[in-house]
HTML snippet that shows the backbone in 3Dmol.js (N, CA, C, O; Angstrom):
<script src="https://3Dmol.org/build/3Dmol-min.js"></script>
<div id="view" style="width:600px;height:400px;position:relative"></div>
<script>
const pdb = `
ATOM      1  N   MET A   1     -16.984 -18.431 -15.627  1.00  0.00           N
ATOM      2  CA  MET A   1     -15.818 -19.220 -15.993  1.00  0.00           C
ATOM      3  C   MET A   1     -15.533 -20.318 -15.040  1.00  0.00           C
ATOM      4  O   MET A   1     -15.619 -20.253 -13.814  1.00  0.00           O
ATOM      5  N   THR A   2     -15.159 -21.406 -15.811  1.00  0.00           N
ATOM      6  CA  THR A   2     -15.318 -22.763 -14.989  1.00  0.00           C
ATOM      7  C   THR A   2     -14.003 -22.943 -14.441  1.00  0.00           C
ATOM      8  O   THR A   2     -13.031 -22.553 -15.087  1.00  0.00           O
ATOM      9  N   PRO A   3     -13.860 -23.523 -13.256  1.00  0.00           N
ATOM     10  CA  PRO A   3     -12.543 -23.575 -12.200  1.00  0.00           C
ATOM     11  C   PRO A   3     -11.620 -24.611 -13.031  1.00  0.00           C
ATOM     12  O   PRO A   3     -12.034 -25.709 -13.404  1.00  0.00           O
ATOM     13  N   PRO A   4     -10.439 -24.168 -13.251  1.00  0.00           N
ATOM     14  CA  PRO A   4      -9.305 -25.565 -13.617  1.00  0.00           C
ATOM     15  C   PRO A   4      -9.580 -26.963 -12.745  1.00  0.00           C
ATOM     16  O   PRO A   4      -9.780 -27.146 -11.545  1.00  0.00           O
ATOM     17  N   ARG A   5      -9.500 -27.864 -13.888  1.00  0.00           N
ATOM     18  CA  ARG A   5      -9.636 -29.383 -13.138  1.00  0.00           C
ATOM     19  C   ARG A   5      -8.369 -29.456 -12.457  1.00  0.00           C
ATOM     20  O   ARG A   5      -7.366 -28.861 -12.851  1.00  0.00           O
ATOM     21  N   ILE A   6      -8.425 -30.346 -11.211  1.00  0.00           N
ATOM     22  CA  ILE A   6      -7.322 -30.511 -10.552  1.00  0.00           C
ATOM     23  C   ILE A   6      -6.281 -31.394 -11.289  1.00  0.00           C
ATOM     24  O   ILE A   6      -5.067 -31.226 -11.174  1.00  0.00           O
ATOM     25  N   GLU A   7      -6.792 -32.238 -11.966  1.00  0.00           N
ATOM     26  CA  GLU A   7      -5.703 -33.051 -12.854  1.00  0.00           C
ATOM     27  C   GLU A   7      -5.075 -32.548 -13.687  1.00  0.00           C
ATOM     28  O   GLU A   7      -3.975 -32.947 -14.071  1.00  0.00           O
ATOM     29  N   GLN A   8      -5.936 -31.171 -14.278  1.00  0.00           N
ATOM     30  CA  GLN A   8      -5.243 -30.605 -15.278  1.00  0.00           C
ATOM     31  C   GLN A   8      -4.924 -29.334 -15.274  1.00  0.00           C
ATOM     32  O   GLN A   8      -5.080 -28.533 -16.196  1.00  0.00           O
ATOM     33  N   SER A   9      -4.323 -29.084 -13.874  1.00  0.00           N
ATOM     34  CA  SER A   9      -3.824 -27.643 -13.599  1.00  0.00           C
ATOM     35  C   SER A   9      -2.656 -27.816 -12.698  1.00  0.00           C
ATOM     36  O   SER A   9      -2.340 -28.926 -12.269  1.00  0.00           O
ATOM     37  N   THR A  10      -2.002 -26.706 -12.403  1.00  0.00           N
ATOM     38  CA  THR A  10      -1.064 -26.452 -11.243  1.00  0.00           C
ATOM     39  C   THR A  10      -1.791 -25.672 -10.027  1.00  0.00           C
ATOM     40  O   THR A  10      -2.857 -25.060 -10.096  1.00  0.00           O
ATOM     41  N   LYS A  11      -1.002 -25.832  -8.952  1.00  0.00           N
ATOM     42  CA  LYS A  11      -1.337 -25.148  -7.842  1.00  0.00           C
ATOM     43  C   LYS A  11      -1.704 -23.666  -8.257  1.00  0.00           C
ATOM     44  O   LYS A  11      -2.818 -23.144  -8.223  1.00  0.00           O
ATOM     45  N   GLU A  12      -0.532 -23.126  -8.648  1.00  0.00           N
ATOM     46  CA  GLU A  12      -0.521 -21.755  -8.783  1.00  0.00           C
ATOM     47  C   GLU A  12      -1.729 -21.339  -9.888  1.00  0.00           C
ATOM     48  O   GLU A  12      -2.389 -20.339  -9.602  1.00  0.00           O
ATOM     49  N   GLU A  13      -2.047 -22.052 -11.128  1.00  0.00           N
ATOM     50  CA  GLU A  13      -3.284 -21.999 -11.679  1.00  0.00           C
ATOM     51  C   GLU A  13      -4.782 -21.802 -10.347  1.00  0.00           C
ATOM     52  O   GLU A  13      -5.435 -20.830  -9.967  1.00  0.00           O
ATOM     53  N   ARG A  14      -4.788 -22.785 -10.118  1.00  0.00           N
ATOM     54  CA  ARG A  14      -6.044 -22.966  -9.362  1.00  0.00           C
ATOM     55  C   ARG A  14      -6.009 -21.508  -8.059  1.00  0.00           C
ATOM     56  O   ARG A  14      -6.991 -20.983  -7.535  1.00  0.00           O
ATOM     57  N   LEU A  15      -5.072 -21.293  -7.919  1.00  0.00           N
ATOM     58  CA  LEU A  15      -4.810 -19.943  -6.454  1.00  0.00           C
ATOM     59  C   LEU A  15      -5.221 -18.941  -7.350  1.00  0.00           C
ATOM     60  O   LEU A  15      -6.100 -18.133  -7.054  1.00  0.00           O
ATOM     61  N   ALA A  16      -4.507 -18.950  -8.660  1.00  0.00           N
ATOM     62  CA  ALA A  16      -5.100 -17.500  -9.586  1.00  0.00           C
ATOM     63  C   ALA A  16      -6.423 -17.257  -9.693  1.00  0.00           C
ATOM     64  O   ALA A  16      -6.891 -16.123  -9.582  1.00  0.00           O
ATOM     65  N   PHE A  17      -7.315 -18.597  -9.980  1.00  0.00           N
ATOM     66  CA  PHE A  17      -8.764 -18.635 -10.282  1.00  0.00           C
ATOM     67  C   PHE A  17      -9.357 -18.278  -9.031  1.00  0.00           C
ATOM     68  O   PHE A  17     -10.347 -17.546  -9.022  1.00  0.00           O
ATOM     69  N   VAL A  18      -8.841 -18.734  -7.938  1.00  0.00           N
ATOM     70  CA  VAL A  18      -9.700 -18.218  -6.875  1.00  0.00           C
ATOM     71  C   VAL A  18      -9.696 -16.797  -6.603  1.00  0.00           C
ATOM     72  O   VAL A  18     -10.705 -16.102  -6.489  1.00  0.00           O
ATOM     73  N   LEU A  19      -8.262 -16.336  -6.487  1.00  0.00           N
ATOM     74  CA  LEU A  19      -8.175 -14.754  -6.144  1.00  0.00           C
ATOM     75  C   LEU A  19      -8.972 -13.918  -7.458  1.00  0.00           C
ATOM     76  O   LEU A  19      -9.214 -12.712  -7.408  1.00  0.00           O
ATOM     77  N   ASN A  20      -9.214 -14.525  -8.261  1.00  0.00           N
ATOM     78  CA  ASN A  20      -9.625 -13.826  -9.613  1.00  0.00           C
ATOM     79  C   ASN A  20     -11.097 -13.651  -9.356  1.00  0.00           C
ATOM     80  O   ASN A  20     -11.724 -12.594  -9.431  1.00  0.00           O
ATOM     81  N   GLN A  21     -11.636 -15.047  -8.989  1.00  0.00           N
ATOM     82  CA  GLN A  21     -13.166 -15.281  -8.694  1.00  0.00           C
ATOM     83  C   GLN A  21     -13.738 -14.309  -7.647  1.00  0.00           C
ATOM     84  O   GLN A  21     -14.816 -13.723  -7.742  1.00  0.00           O
ATOM     85  N   TRP A  22     -12.949 -14.234  -6.741  1.00  0.00           N
ATOM     86  CA  TRP A  22     -13.229 -13.706  -5.498  1.00  0.00           C
ATOM     87  C   TRP A  22     -12.712 -12.246  -5.191  1.00  0.00           C
ATOM     88  O   TRP A  22     -12.642 -11.905  -4.011  1.00  0.00           O
ATOM     89  N   LYS A  23     -12.253 -11.143  -6.442  1.00  0.00           N
ATOM     90  CA  LYS A  23     -11.771 -10.140  -6.072  1.00  0.00           C
ATOM     91  C   LYS A  23     -12.911  -9.186  -5.495  1.00  0.00           C
ATOM     92  O   LYS A  23     -14.122  -9.402  -5.546  1.00  0.00           O
ATOM     93  N   CYS A  24     -12.343  -8.217  -5.004  1.00  0.00           N
ATOM     94  CA  CYS A  24     -13.436  -7.153  -4.813  1.00  0.00           C
ATOM     95  C   CYS A  24     -13.615  -6.400  -6.147  1.00  0.00           C
ATOM     96  O   CYS A  24     -12.719  -5.947  -6.859  1.00  0.00           O
ATOM     97  N   LEU A  25     -15.077  -6.349  -6.366  1.00  0.00           N
ATOM     98  CA  LEU A  25     -15.698  -5.788  -7.149  1.00  0.00           C
ATOM     99  C   LEU A  25     -15.940  -4.003  -7.130  1.00  0.00           C
ATOM    100  O   LEU A  25     -16.422  -3.312  -8.028  1.00  0.00           O
ATOM    101  N   SER A  26     -15.493  -3.631  -5.966  1.00  0.00           N
ATOM    102  CA  SER A  26     -15.567  -2.429  -5.194  1.00  0.00           C
ATOM    103  C   SER A  26     -17.410  -1.729  -5.427  1.00  0.00           C
ATOM    104  O   SER A  26     -17.697  -0.532  -5.447  1.00  0.00           O
ATOM    105  N   ASN A  27     -18.460  -2.979  -5.583  1.00  0.00           N
ATOM    106  CA  ASN A  27     -19.610  -2.017  -5.552  1.00  0.00           C
ATOM    107  C   ASN A  27     -20.803  -3.085  -4.568  1.00  0.00           C
ATOM    108  O   ASN A  27     -21.782  -3.657  -5.046  1.00  0.00           O
ATOM    109  N   CYS A  28     -20.485  -3.108  -3.535  1.00  0.00           N
ATOM    110  CA  CYS A  28     -20.713  -3.960  -2.583  1.00  0.00           C
ATOM    111  C   CYS A  28     -22.288  -3.903  -2.412  1.00  0.00           C
ATOM    112  O   CYS A  28     -22.830  -4.851  -1.843  1.00  0.00           O
ATOM    113  N   GLU A  29     -22.996  -2.918  -2.839  1.00  0.00           N
ATOM    114  CA  GLU A  29     -24.599  -2.803  -3.155  1.00  0.00           C
ATOM    115  C   GLU A  29     -25.233  -3.964  -3.961  1.00  0.00           C
ATOM    116  O   GLU A  29     -26.250  -4.547  -3.587  1.00  0.00           O
ATOM    117  N   ILE A  30     -24.595  -4.235  -5.026  1.00  0.00           N
ATOM    118  CA  ILE A  30     -24.988  -5.275  -5.791  1.00  0.00           C
ATOM    119  C   ILE A  30     -23.993  -6.538  -5.828  1.00  0.00           C
ATOM    120  O   ILE A  30     -24.394  -7.574  -6.359  1.00  0.00           O
ATOM    121  N   CYS A  31     -23.017  -6.487  -5.410  1.00  0.00           N
ATOM    122  CA  CYS A  31     -21.799  -7.707  -5.387  1.00  0.00           C
ATOM    123  C   CYS A  31     -22.471  -8.992  -4.878  1.00  0.00           C
ATOM    124  O   CYS A  31     -23.099  -9.851  -5.497  1.00  0.00           O
ATOM    125  N   GLY A  32     -22.091  -8.857  -3.277  1.00  0.00           N
ATOM    126  CA  GLY A  32     -22.597  -9.762  -2.360  1.00  0.00           C
ATOM    127  C   GLY A  32     -21.375 -10.776  -2.037  1.00  0.00           C
ATOM    128  O   GLY A  32     -21.548 -11.551  -1.096  1.00  0.00           O
ATOM    129  N   LYS A  33     -20.262 -10.823  -2.683  1.00  0.00           N
ATOM    130  CA  LYS A  33     -19.273 -11.842  -2.674  1.00  0.00           C
ATOM    131  C   LYS A  33     -18.992 -11.754  -1.099  1.00  0.00           C
ATOM    132  O   LYS A  33     -18.970 -12.779  -0.417  1.00  0.00           O
ATOM    133  N   CYS A  34     -18.832 -10.811  -0.695  1.00  0.00           N
ATOM    134  CA  CYS A  34     -18.332 -10.558   1.191  1.00  0.00           C
ATOM    135  C   CYS A  34     -19.169 -11.189   1.814  1.00  0.00           C
ATOM    136  O   CYS A  34     -18.752 -11.839   2.772  1.00  0.00           O
ATOM    137  N   SER A  35     -20.347 -11.219   1.560  1.00  0.00           N
ATOM    138  CA  SER A  35     -21.470 -11.731   2.189  1.00  0.00           C
ATOM    139  C   SER A  35     -21.651 -13.156   2.179  1.00  0.00           C
ATOM    140  O   SER A  35     -22.391 -13.759   2.956  1.00  0.00           O
ATOM    141  N   MET A  36     -20.823 -13.773   1.106  1.00  0.00           N
ATOM    142  CA  MET A  36     -21.104 -15.197   0.750  1.00  0.00           C
ATOM    143  C   MET A  36     -19.552 -15.617   1.653  1.00  0.00           C
ATOM    144  O   MET A  36     -19.522 -16.740   2.157  1.00  0.00           O
ATOM    145  N   LEU A  37     -18.482 -14.826   1.804  1.00  0.00           N
ATOM    146  CA  LEU A  37     -17.589 -15.751   2.283  1.00  0.00           C
ATOM    147  C   LEU A  37     -17.394 -15.386   4.130  1.00  0.00           C
ATOM    148  O   LEU A  37     -16.498 -15.738   4.897  1.00  0.00           O
ATOM    149  N   ARG A  38     -18.661 -14.537   4.383  1.00  0.00           N
ATOM    150  CA  ARG A  38     -18.685 -14.394   5.769  1.00  0.00           C
ATOM    151  C   ARG A  38     -17.682 -14.340   6.507  1.00  0.00           C
ATOM    152  O   ARG A  38     -17.432 -15.108   7.436  1.00  0.00           O
ATOM    153  N   GLY A  39     -16.726 -12.976   5.960  1.00  0.00           N
ATOM    154  CA  GLY A  39     -15.526 -13.056   6.915  1.00  0.00           C
ATOM    155  C   GLY A  39     -14.391 -13.539   6.597  1.00  0.00           C
ATOM    156  O   GLY A  39     -13.300 -13.052   6.893  1.00  0.00           O
ATOM    157  N   ARG A  40     -14.643 -14.776   5.820  1.00  0.00           N
ATOM    158  CA  ARG A  40     -13.570 -15.796   5.560  1.00  0.00           C
ATOM    159  C   ARG A  40     -12.431 -15.344   4.595  1.00  0.00           C
ATOM    160  O   ARG A  40     -12.813 -14.634   3.665  1.00  0.00           O
ATOM    161  N   ASN A  41     -11.283 -15.590   4.644  1.00  0.00           N
ATOM    162  CA  ASN A  41     -10.017 -15.561   3.530  1.00  0.00           C
ATOM    163  C   ASN A  41     -10.690 -16.167   2.222  1.00  0.00           C
ATOM    164  O   ASN A  41     -11.158 -17.269   2.506  1.00  0.00           O
ATOM    165  N   GLU A  42     -10.895 -15.849   0.941  1.00  0.00           N
ATOM    166  CA  GLU A  42     -11.103 -17.091  -0.045  1.00  0.00           C
ATOM    167  C   GLU A  42      -9.777 -18.136  -0.270  1.00  0.00           C
ATOM    168  O   GLU A  42      -9.999 -19.263  -0.711  1.00  0.00           O
ATOM    169  N   GLU A  43      -8.488 -17.739   0.031  1.00  0.00           N
ATOM    170  CA  GLU A  43      -7.250 -18.289   0.051  1.00  0.00           C
ATOM    171  C   GLU A  43      -7.408 -19.624   1.272  1.00  0.00           C
ATOM    172  O   GLU A  43      -6.987 -20.744   0.985  1.00  0.00           O
ATOM    173  N   MET A  44      -7.932 -19.397   2.368  1.00  0.00           N
ATOM    174  CA  MET A  44      -8.197 -20.185   3.376  1.00  0.00           C
ATOM    175  C   MET A  44      -9.347 -21.151   3.032  1.00  0.00           C
ATOM    176  O   MET A  44      -9.302 -22.377   2.936  1.00  0.00           O
ATOM    177  N   LEU A  45     -10.259 -20.417   2.890  1.00  0.00           N
ATOM    178  CA  LEU A  45     -11.787 -21.472   2.342  1.00  0.00           C
ATOM    179  C   LEU A  45     -11.600 -22.246   1.105  1.00  0.00           C
ATOM    180  O   LEU A  45     -12.424 -23.142   0.927  1.00  0.00           O
ATOM    181  N   TYR A  46     -10.656 -22.081   0.183  1.00  0.00           N
ATOM    182  CA  TYR A  46     -10.580 -22.624  -0.776  1.00  0.00           C
ATOM    183  C   TYR A  46      -9.328 -23.698  -1.002  1.00  0.00           C
ATOM    184  O   TYR A  46      -9.147 -24.420  -1.983  1.00  0.00           O
ATOM    185  N   ALA A  47      -8.411 -23.569   0.359  1.00  0.00           N
ATOM    186  CA  ALA A  47      -7.222 -24.171   0.346  1.00  0.00           C
ATOM    187  C   ALA A  47      -7.019 -25.901   0.213  1.00  0.00           C
ATOM    188  O   ALA A  47      -5.916 -26.417   0.032  1.00  0.00           O
ATOM    189  N   ASP A  48      -7.946 -26.457   0.305  1.00  0.00           N
ATOM    190  CA  ASP A  48      -8.128 -27.870  -0.428  1.00  0.00           C
ATOM    191  C   ASP A  48      -8.373 -28.025  -1.713  1.00  0.00           C
ATOM    192  O   ASP A  48      -8.156 -29.025  -2.398  1.00  0.00           O
ATOM    193  N   TYR A  49      -8.889 -26.886  -2.068  1.00  0.00           N
ATOM    194  CA  TYR A  49      -9.004 -26.882  -3.605  1.00  0.00           C
ATOM    195  C   TYR A  49      -7.614 -26.518  -4.383  1.00  0.00           C
ATOM    196  O   TYR A  49      -7.039 -27.320  -5.119  1.00  0.00           O
ATOM    197  N   ILE A  50      -7.155 -25.178  -4.111  1.00  0.00           N
ATOM    198  CA  ILE A  50      -5.983 -24.945  -4.198  1.00  0.00           C
ATOM    199  C   ILE A  50      -4.829 -26.034  -4.240  1.00  0.00           C
ATOM    200  O   ILE A  50      -3.909 -26.150  -5.049  1.00  0.00           O
ATOM    201  N   ASP A  51      -5.152 -26.801  -3.121  1.00  0.00           N
ATOM    202  CA  ASP A  51      -3.880 -27.942  -2.940  1.00  0.00           C
ATOM    203  C   ASP A  51      -4.070 -29.110  -3.662  1.00  0.00           C
ATOM    204  O   ASP A  51      -3.203 -29.977  -3.772  1.00  0.00           O
ATOM    205  N   GLY A  52      -5.527 -29.178  -4.315  1.00  0.00           N
ATOM    206  CA  GLY A  52      -5.492 -30.471  -4.990  1.00  0.00           C
ATOM    207  C   GLY A  52      -6.321 -31.311  -4.596  1.00  0.00           C
ATOM    208  O   GLY A  52      -6.617 -32.161  -5.436  1.00  0.00           O
ATOM    209  N   LYS A  53      -6.932 -31.404  -3.363  1.00  0.00           N
ATOM    210  CA  LYS A  53      -7.608 -32.148  -2.530  1.00  0.00           C
ATOM    211  C   LYS A  53      -8.975 -32.375  -2.574  1.00  0.00           C
ATOM    212  O   LYS A  53      -9.495 -33.450  -2.279  1.00  0.00           O
ATOM    213  N   ARG A  54      -9.692 -31.166  -3.018  1.00  0.00           N
ATOM    214  CA  ARG A  54     -11.208 -31.244  -3.232  1.00  0.00           C
ATOM    215  C   ARG A  54     -11.483 -30.209  -4.260  1.00  0.00           C
ATOM    216  O   ARG A  54     -10.794 -29.189  -4.244  1.00  0.00           O
ATOM    217  N   SER A  55     -12.481 -30.370  -5.218  1.00  0.00           N
ATOM    218  CA  SER A  55     -13.119 -29.586  -6.265  1.00  0.00           C
ATOM    219  C   SER A  55     -13.351 -28.649  -5.735  1.00  0.00           C
ATOM    220  O   SER A  55     -13.591 -28.599  -4.529  1.00  0.00           O
ATOM    221  N   TYR A  56     -13.337 -27.495  -6.649  1.00  0.00           N
ATOM    222  CA  TYR A  56     -13.947 -26.151  -6.380  1.00  0.00           C
ATOM    223  C   TYR A  56     -15.328 -26.073  -5.937  1.00  0.00           C
ATOM    224  O   TYR A  56     -15.724 -25.416  -4.974  1.00  0.00           O
ATOM    225  N   MET A  57     -16.170 -26.931  -6.863  1.00  0.00           N
ATOM    226  CA  MET A  57     -17.746 -27.136  -6.316  1.00  0.00           C
ATOM    227  C   MET A  57     -17.933 -27.751  -5.195  1.00  0.00           C
ATOM    228  O   MET A  57     -18.981 -27.495  -4.601  1.00  0.00           O
ATOM    229  N   ASP A  58     -17.106 -28.598  -4.672  1.00  0.00           N
ATOM    230  CA  ASP A  58     -17.464 -29.091  -3.441  1.00  0.00           C
ATOM    231  C   ASP A  58     -17.434 -28.323  -2.302  1.00  0.00           C
ATOM    232  O   ASP A  58     -17.996 -28.595  -1.241  1.00  0.00           O
ATOM    233  N   ILE A  59     -16.559 -27.061  -2.624  1.00  0.00           N
ATOM    234  CA  ILE A  59     -16.091 -26.207  -1.416  1.00  0.00           C
ATOM    235  C   ILE A  59     -17.111 -24.935  -1.481  1.00  0.00           C
ATOM    236  O   ILE A  59     -17.053 -24.209  -0.488  1.00  0.00           O
ATOM    237  N   ILE A  60     -17.953 -24.588  -2.407  1.00  0.00           N
ATOM    238  CA  ILE A  60     -18.488 -23.129  -2.480  1.00  0.00           C
ATOM    239  C   ILE A  60     -19.448 -23.070  -1.343  1.00  0.00           C
ATOM    240  O   ILE A  60     -20.289 -23.938  -1.111  1.00  0.00           O
ATOM    241  N   PRO A  61     -19.274 -22.059  -0.702  1.00  0.00           N
ATOM    242  CA  PRO A  61     -20.160 -21.538   0.695  1.00  0.00           C
ATOM    243  C   PRO A  61     -21.326 -21.460   0.491  1.00  0.00           C
ATOM    244  O   PRO A  61     -21.691 -20.799  -0.481  1.00  0.00           O
ATOM    245  N   ASP A  62     -22.133 -21.996   1.191  1.00  0.00           N
ATOM    246  CA  ASP A  62     -23.756 -21.916   1.390  1.00  0.00           C
ATOM    247  C   ASP A  62     -24.196 -20.433   0.991  1.00  0.00           C
ATOM    248  O   ASP A  62     -23.227 -19.690   0.832  1.00  0.00           O
ATOM    249  N   PRO A  63     -25.105 -20.001   0.847  1.00  0.00           N
ATOM    250  CA  PRO A  63     -25.892 -19.175   0.719  1.00  0.00           C
ATOM    251  C   PRO A  63     -26.227 -18.671   1.858  1.00  0.00           C
ATOM    252  O   PRO A  63     -26.835 -19.512   2.522  1.00  0.00           O
ATOM    253  N   LEU A  64     -26.085 -17.485   2.494  1.00  0.00           N
ATOM    254  CA  LEU A  64     -26.847 -16.978   3.419  1.00  0.00           C
ATOM    255  C   LEU A  64     -28.467 -17.234   3.817  1.00  0.00           C
ATOM    256  O   LEU A  64     -28.976 -16.622   4.756  1.00  0.00           O
TER     257      LEU A  64
END
`;
const viewer = $3Dmol.createViewer("view");
viewer.addModel(pdb, "pdb");
viewer.setStyle({}, {cartoon: {color: "spectrum"}});
viewer.zoomTo();
viewer.render();
</script>
């Protein structure tokens, strides 16, 4: 799924996208999302995107 563009979305839409993208799939052996976040909260990690300051792609965490 493509992240909503900052100039064409609301803060609520961007927050909903982040929460949906990083929701737990309850299958840790094949998922890997938690290891990418490295114990960080997705809302805090993507706060600049949610607030419209940086694009989603600029914030994607580096792989381990």
